N, C-alpha and C positions, 0 to 999 in steps of 0.2 A: 292398259286395261282393255279387255275386249269390250266392244260396244254392243255386241249382240249376245243373245242367250245361247249357251251351248251346253250340252250334257257332258259331264266329265267322266261318268261311268255309264255302262249300259243300263238303260231303263229297265225296271222290273215291272211286272204286271201290277196295275194300280187298283184293281177291284176284282173280287171273286164272282161278280155277277156274270151272266151269260153274255157272250160277244154281241155287241150292238144294243144291249139293254142299258138304260140309264142306271147309274149306281143308286141303290135304294136309299142311301143317306146323303146323296149329293156329291158333287165334285168340288173338292177343296183345293185352294191354292194357299200354301204356307211358305213364308219366306223368313229366313233367320240368318244371323251373322255367325252362328256357331251350332254345331250338331255333332253329338257324340258318335264316333265311328267314321266321321267324314272330315271334320276340321281338326287341325292340330291342337288348337286351344278350345277347351270345352269347360264352361262353368255350369251353374245350376240349370239355366234355361236350355242349354244344349243337351244335357242329359234328360231333362224333362220332355223335350220335344222328340228325342230319339226313342223314348219309351211310349209316348202318347200317339204319335202318328201311325205306327204299325197297328196299334189297337183300334184306331179309327177305321183302318182298312179291314181289319178282322170283323168289324161290325157293319160293313156294307158301304163305307164311303170310299170314293176314289180320291187319293191325295197326291197332288203335285207339289214337289218341294223345290224351292229356289234357294240356293245358298249364296250369300253375299259376303265373302270372306277373302282376305288376301292369301297368297300362297297356293300351293297345290292341295287338292283334296287327298285324303288317305285312300289307298286302293283296297279292293276286295271287301268293301263294306256290304254287309247284309242289311238291306233297307226294309225287309219285311213287307214287301208289296207296295211300298211308297215309290213313286216315280220321280226320279231326279230330272227335272226339266231344265236346269241351268245352273251354272256356277259363274258368277260375275265377281271379278276382283276390283273393288273400288280403288280410287286414288288414295294416297296417304293423307293428303290435306283434308281436314275434317269437314268443312262446308262442301267442297266438291264431292266428297264421299257421300254425304247426306243426299245430295242431288242425284248422284249416279245410282245409288241404291233405290231411291224412290222411282227413278225413271225405269230401272230394270223391273221393278214390281209392276209398274204400269204396262210395260211391254208384255210381260208374262200374262197379265190379266187379259189384255186385248187379244193375245194369241190363243186363248182357251175359252171354254164356256163353263165358267165356274159359278157354282151356286153359293159358295162361301169363300171369303178371303180372310184368313186368320193370321194376324200379325201382332207382334208385341208393339207397345207404344214407343219403346226406346229406339232412337235413331229415326223415328218418323218414316218408317218404310212405306206406309200407305198414304202419305200426304198427297201424292200426285195422282191417285186413283180418280176416275171420273165421278162426278156426283151421281148418287144412286147406286154405286157399287155395293155389293153385299158384304161390306167390311165389318168384321168382328175384331175389335181391338182387344188384345189380351193384356190387361193392365198388370204389369209386373213392377217395374221401378223406373219412372221417368227421370230425366236429367234434373228437372225441377225438384222432384221429391228427394233424390239422392243428395243434392246440394243443400236442401232444407235440413235434412237429418244431420249432415256433416257440419252445418253452420256456415256454409259458404253462400255468397252472393256473386253475381257477375263481376263485381269489382274485385273480388278475391283473386281473380285470374288475370288481372291487368287489363289494359285497354283492348289489345287484340284478342287475348283469350276470353275476356268477358264478352266481347261482341260475338264470338263463336258460340259460347255457351247460351247467350240470349237467343241467337238464331235457332239453335237446336231445340231449346225449350219452346220457342214459339211454334216451330214446325210440329213438335210432338203434341202440343196443345191443340193445334189445328186438326191433326189426325183424330184425336179423341172426339172433338166436337163434330167432325164430319162422318163419324162412324155410324153405321146402321144399328149397331148394338155393341155393348161393352161386356167383357168377360173378366172381371177382377179375380185375382188368384186367392184372395182372402177377404173376410169381412173387414179387416183393418184397411185393406187397400180400397175397398169400396167406400168406406167412411171418409178416408183422406180425399179421395177424388170428389166426393160430394161436397166437401168443404172447399175444395180448390176451384170448382167450377159452378157458376150460378145456375146453369142449365146443362143437362146431360142427356145423351141418348139413353134408352132403356138398358138395364144391366142385369146380369145373372152371375152370381159368384160360382166359379168352378175351381175346385182345389187343384193344386199341382199333383203330379204322380211321380213315382220312382219305380225302377225295375228291381223289385225286392229280391227276386230269385237270383238275378245277376250279382247284386250287392252281396248277398250271402255266400254265393259260390266263390266270388273273388276273395272275400275275407278269409275263407277257409283254405284257399289254394295259393294266393299271391304271396310274394315275399314282402318284407317290410321296406319302407322307403329308405333310400340311401341316406345315411346320417342318423338313423334312428338310434337312440341310446341303447347300449348293450350291457349296462351295469345292473339291470334288474330293479332299478329304483322306480317308484310309482310315478307315472306320467300324467300330467294335466295337459290335455291336448286342446289347442285353440284352432278352430276351423273358420277360415274366412280371410279375405284380403286384409293386409295390415293397414287398416284405415280406422279413423276415429269412429265413423258411423258403424263399423263392424265391432266396435268395442275393444280395439286392441290396447288402447291406453288404460282402459278399465281392467283388462286382463292382467296387464303388468302391475298395476297398482294393487290388485287383489293378490297376485302371486307374492308380492313382498311380504304380506302377512302369512300366506300359506307356507312360504319358505322358512319363516321364523319358527313356525310351530311344527313343520315337517322338514327337518334339515336335509333329508335325502330326496325330497320330491323334485321333479324336473318339469319345466315348462317347455312344451314342444309346439311350434307354430307351423301349421300347414296352410299356406296362403301366399300369394304374390305380394310384393311390396306395393304400397300405394304411390301416388305421384309425389315425388320427393320435394316438389316445390311447395306442397301444402300439407303433406302428411309427415308424421314423425319418422325419422330414420332410425336405424338400429341403435346407434349411440344414444339418441334421445330416449328411446324406449328403455335401454339398459339403465339409464340414470334414474329411472323410477324404482329400481331395485337397490337394496343394500349391496355394497361391494362383494360381500361373501356369497351372494346368491347369483351373481351375474354369469358365472361359468356354468350354471345349471339351466341355461337356456339353449335350445336347439332350434335352428332355423332351417326348415325343410324347403322353403320356397313353395311355388305352386306345384301341387301334386295332382296330376290329371289322369293317372292310371289307376289300376286296381289296387295298388299298394296302399292307397289311402284307406280303403275299407279294412285292410289288415291292421293298419295303424289304429283305427277306431277300436277294433276288437282288443288290441293290446293295451290301450290306454286305461288307466284307472278311472279317469273322469274326462268327459268331452265337454268343452264349453263353446257356446255360440252366443256371446254376450252383446249382440247387436243393439245399438241404441234405438233402432227401428228396423223392422224387416218386413218386406212384402209378404213373404211366406216362410222360407227357410228350408230349402231342400236338404242342405247338409245336415241339419239337425234331424230331419226325418230319416235320412239314410242311417245316421248313427243310432237312432231308436230302433230301426228295423234290424240292426245287428245286435240288439240287446245291450247297447251301451248305457252307462250311467251318464245322463245328459243334464247340463245346466243351461237354461235359456232365459231370456228376458220377457217381461210382461208388456202388454199394451200394443202389440203389433201382430204380425202374421203367425207367430208361434202360438198365440192363443187358440188358433183353430185346430191344433192337433196335439197340444200338450196340456196336461193337467197336473198342477203342482201337488207333489206328495203322492201321486198315483203312478205316473209313468215317467216322471222327470221332476227336477226341482226348478222353480221359476223365481226370479229375483227382479226387482225394479231395474230399468235401464240406467246406465251411468251411475251405478252405486257399487263401487269397488268393495266396500265393506260387506255388503250383503252377498256379493259374488264370492268373496273369500270364505264367508261362513258356510255357504252352500257347498263349495268345493271341499272344505275341511270336514263338513258333516259326512260327505260320501267317502273321503279317505279314512275317516275314523270309524266308519260303520259299513264294512264290506257287505253285510247282510242286507242293509237298506239299499246299497248300490245294486246288488244282484236282484233284489225284488223289483226295484224300479225298472231295471233293464229287461227283466222277464215280462213284465206287464207291457212295456213298450213294444217288444218284439211280437207279442201275442196280438196286438192291435194293428199290425202293419198291413193286413190284407185290404183294408179300406182305401189304402193309398196306392195300390197297384194300378196299372194302366187301364185295364179293361173296365172297371167300374167308373173311373174318371172319364174315360172316353164316352161311355154311355151317357153320363151326365152332360158332357159337352155337346154331344149330338142333340140331346133333348133341349139344352139351352139354346142352341142355334135354331132349332125349329120354333121355339117360343119367341125368339127375338126377330127372326127373319121370315117366319112362315115355312111351310114344307119346301123341300128341294124343288127347284123349278119355278117357284113363285116370283123370286127376284128377277130371273131371266125373262119371265113372261111380262112383268111390269116394265122392264127395260125395253123389251121389244115393242110394247104398246106405246111407250113414249117416243121411240124412234119412228114408228109408223105415224104417229100424230104429227111429228115435226115434218115428215115427208109430205103428208097430205096438205099441210099448211103452205 
């Protein structure tokens, strides 16, 4: 692992302002473990940041990006004015990786003059920043929250694994408490955090964004994922990792009823397998179905290219039945494509889904209700088309530019105008020197 920061691709101009002028909306440092177009693996947060950061640049911010991911970065990435200031490959071992990533963020912060440091709470990337750093923690899904939703405790992972989980959770909690401000991705995320912490820094909810234009172009031009059923049968598509917290066991239990009433329907899963030590494997999931329906399941694995969007467009119904979700970018992308979507209530989906208007919503961990919603859409194509059309019509609010504008305003509200934090830090340094 390289110990110093190094740019893996040529840096692109970071701000449209005149040379020598400070960026109108501040200089930002953003670090992430995944980024669409740069890292081979990209999930929801990687696609979100790849859409959001260029929008910040378009609105007058200078954005420095630090990538903390193993392997080589993809070449020829168009960063849209974002400046790649480093790529650090952390060690494989989990605790050393946590420490290495946090140290890399600290070095990048000390090497620049940043008005805002914007980091997710997962992996505690900002835990080593100095006190008083202008840290905005983007509350997405912490280790503690993910395990709570899945029903895990540190003991679930054994002695050594449990100790690692406890360390990561403690570091993530420390980053949250030490932040200058919090940016939850949904109202549900803010409420969970308020319940989990007795005292919190000030917070402003800013929704996630998606690249609506790219999603729609890809859906119209990309091929279908390898293995997609070619028999013309109606497809019920599951989006998400094959984990209990993502509702995969509920999806299989629901499909047992769907398959009974729709003998030609197929269940297609687009998502990586979960940790086999704790999550159900494929044989265990198939046992939730009657024998005659087991050959109607297709496993695509993780689909991280544009064929995923074509799959959503081809599916009769797209399901995202998470037992709890911080936001739910996959469902939002499906809605932008006009998909007939079924999601769950009581978490981040509530911020952008309305039952019976642009989607169907069911209680989490309720396979019977999930089955009825899927069957309702399979049996009523007019309803499915109507919900999809309304969902697509409302996608503009979730594009990057309005979300970036809200994030910039939230940063100003939480930290003061750009330069205020640097001035305060300089004042503290001068005071210590005088003493």
